[in-house]
N, C-alpha and C positions, 0 to 999 in steps of 0.2 A: 527743656535743651541736651540735647544728647552731644559728647565730650568724647573725644577723639583718645582711645589709651591700645591703639596696637601702632606701633610703629610707622609713619609715611614711605609709604612702596608694598606695604605687606597686607594681606590678608590671612585669618585661621581657615586653614581644610587640613581636616583628617591630622589634627593635634599640631599640625607643623603651619608656618609662618610661610606661604607661599609668596612670590612676586605679583604686585600689582598691574599689568604690563606698562598703561600708562606713567603712571606715577614712577616705575622703575624708572621710564628715560626722563622725568623730572630729575631723580637722584641724582643720574648721571650727568645732567646738563649741566647740577650744581657744581658738579666735582671740575668740571671740564672748563668751565667759565670761572673757575677759583684760583685754579691754576694758571688760569691765560692774564690772571691778572685783575679781575674784576671783582670791587670790594662787595662784601656782606650788604651791605646797604643797597647797592646799586641794583646786583641781582633779584632781593627782596622787592626791590620798589618795582620791578621790571615785572616781577610774576604776577604784583598785588594790579599793574595793569593791564595785564592778559586777561585778569582773570582765571587764574588759575586755582582750583579746586586744592585745598587745605585739605578740608573731611567736610563732607556733605555740599554746602552751600559756601561755607567760610572759602572767599577767597583775598583775605586781607594777611599776607605774610609779613613777618618779622625781621631784623640779621639775626635776632635771636634763635630764629626758627631755622633760616639757614646755617647757623652754625651748630647748631645741635647733631642733624646732618651729620654735617663733615666730621664731626667728631665721635658718631656710633660707629663702633668697629663692626657691629654685627652686621653691617652692609656689604660686608667681604664673608657673609655666611658663615655658618656652625651647624648645630647638631639641630637647631630650630629652624635659622632662619637661609631661606635661598639664597646663593649671592648675587649682589647688585652691581658690586664693584670690585673690581679688580686691587688682590695688597698692595703693588707697587704703586699705584693710583690714588690709595687709602693713605700710604705712608706717605709720598709729598705733598697730600694735602695736609694732612697734621703739623710736618715738618716745617710747609711753608705758615701755617697758622700761628704756629709757636714762636718762628722768625721773628713775628710783626707783634707778638704778644707781648715782650717783652718779661718784667720780675713781676710776679702776679702772686696775690695774697693765696694761700692754698685753703681750699675749703677743706672742713673735718670731715668726715663720714658721715654724721647727722644729718650735717645740711647738704652734705650730695644726695643723702637721700630723700628728704622733705622737697627740693628743687626738682629733682625725678617725678616723686610723685603727687606736685600739687599742682592742681590748674585753678584755673579763673571761670569761674560757674555764670559771667556775664557773654565769654566769647568762649570759652573751652582754650585758649591760649596756655602755655606752661608759666608758674610763678619765678620768679627769680630773684637772688641777695643781691642787694645792690652792698656791699663791704664797708662803703666810704659815703654817705650821701648825706651831707651836707654837714651834722655834727654825730651821725652815729649811720649805725645800720640800717637799710630799709627790704623790703618783703615786697612787690612788687608787679604786679601782670608783665610780662616780656609782650605784648601785643600793645599796649598803652593803656588799657582799663585803671581808671581811676578809683580808690575807694572813700570813703566816708572819715576813715581812723587810720592814724598812719599806724601802719605795720610792723614794729620792730622784731627781735629777736625776745624778748621777751613777753611781749602782747603774745604774739603766735605761739610761743611754746608755754606759754599758760593756757591758753585755749584748749592746743592739745592734751595737756597732764589734767586739764578740767572736764575734759568730753571722758578719756582715758579713766579717770577718780571714779565719773557717775559708772561706769559699765564696772566698774571691778566691786563697788558697792552693791551695785541689783545687777545682776549679770542678765535677769531675764530681759533689758533693754535689748539683748543682740536678737531675744525670738523672732524670726521673719515669717510671716503667715504661709501657711501650706501651701503649693501649688499644684498641679497633676505634670505630670512629663509629657512633653507633646511632640507628636511628628505630625508635622502638614506638608506633604508633599509641595514642591514649586512646577512650575511648568517644565523643565529641562526633567526632573524625575520622569511626570506623566510620558515626554514623549518618549523616552529612552525605555521605559516599561512596555508602552505600545510597539514602538519596534523589534526590541527582542521576543517579544508575543509572534509577532508577525512573522519574524523570522523562522521561529522555531514550527509555526504554522506549513513551511514548506516543504517536499518532498525530500529533497537531500540538504542537510545541513553542515556546515563545515564548524568542526569542534574550537579552532581557535581565534577565531572570529569572535563566536558568540560567549568565551573564558570570557574576552577583555572586557562585552562591551556588557557581560554580568559585574567584574568586577568596576566597572564603571558605574556602573546603575548602582550599587550597592554603595559607593563612596558617596553619591551624589544622596542617597538617602540617609545616610549618616548625617551630610552637613546640613539636613532638615529636620534633624532630632534636636529636638529642645530639654536636657535635661536638670531637674534640680537639686541639686546636692547642697541646698545651702542646710536642710535639715544635719548631717552628719556634720560641714562646717562650726554650723552653731552650736552643737554636742560640743564638740571640741574647743571650740575659743570660751563658752561657759567653762568650763573645767579647769580650762589654764589659767582664766583669769581672776577665779573666784580666791587661787591660792597666792594672788600676787598682795605686796604691799602698796599703796596710794603711790601713786607717783609722782614726785619733789621734780623730777627733772627728765627732760627726753631721754629716751634709754633706745639703744638703736636696735638692737635684738629683740624687744619687744615689737617696733615696727614694724620689722622684716617679717616677724612672723603672723602678724595680724592685720595692717593695713592693709590696703587694693588701693584706694589714691584720695587722697585730701582735695577738697574745693574750700573757695574762698570768694563769698560773696560781694558787693559793692560796701556792702554796708559793715564791714568786718567779720560777720558771723563766718564762723568756718566749720565744716562739717567732714567727719571721716566715712569712706565708706567700708566696713571691713570685706574679708578673704572671705565671708558668706553671704556677704553683698547686701548685709543690712548698713544702712548709714544713719547717724546719730550728729545731731548738728550742737553747737554751743547754741542753744539758742538763749537764754538771758545771761546775765552778769552773775546771778546765783550761784551759775556751778563753780564757780570758783571761790578762792580762798579770800580773806579781807583785805589781805597785802597783794593779791592780785587784782582786787577790785580798783583798788589805786591805781596802779599800774595803770587801767584802762582809760581812767578818769582822764590822768596826765597825758595820754595820748590822743584824746579827741580836743587836739589840735588843729 
């Protein structure tokens, strides 16, 4: 199952994130309706009822998905992202949300990183952390998918540490199968190529229009290139992790340097996708130490 890793409303083009017009309109609709007084829940339920795609065939929205859009400053534009929302509109939405939120427990930087980089393997939705769920905290899918085990901080962090320790002890696990770099032209590239050839065959050719067409063709061809950079990343990762001591607790700097994203399956199994695209999962409880095994047994209630 494919998961969405690019911010809603954008797609990658020439190393930049450009707006997807249909999705950008949905983002603007969210801000407009929220500022007019609608609740996150009502907006999410309306989008689900209207079958608005969030990613591919996923059309189920949650209030947490709406909330993340309202809180993401990248929609105002920066060096990487095109502008979708004006600054004043974004600020008004943030102020309104803060005025409704009251006093809340502030997440640590480690929790913020994990919440942003953890996704549900069942539906592709983001995982979130409820700081007070009955008698303790709980990590859960923001779209409501249930896991067979209770995932609290101790369970979740021990699984992450277990995967890292496997890799630190055996960096060969990070090796990826070598694939060839691929270039596969799409229909748009073929059409542009033929159009340029047709114009160049004419008796009189205007330079400026043809120059722009060639630039457009080059850009389209670049988008069709699929480069395999995993080898270079893998060597750097292996060298970086070989020298590290075993992980005893979550280390934010290490996660930032090495982790692309983390997925959680229904049975509680956790998989880390490293920056070289290699995915390693917590396949068995033997990957963890005896103390962590006792924690897992305790959590299976």
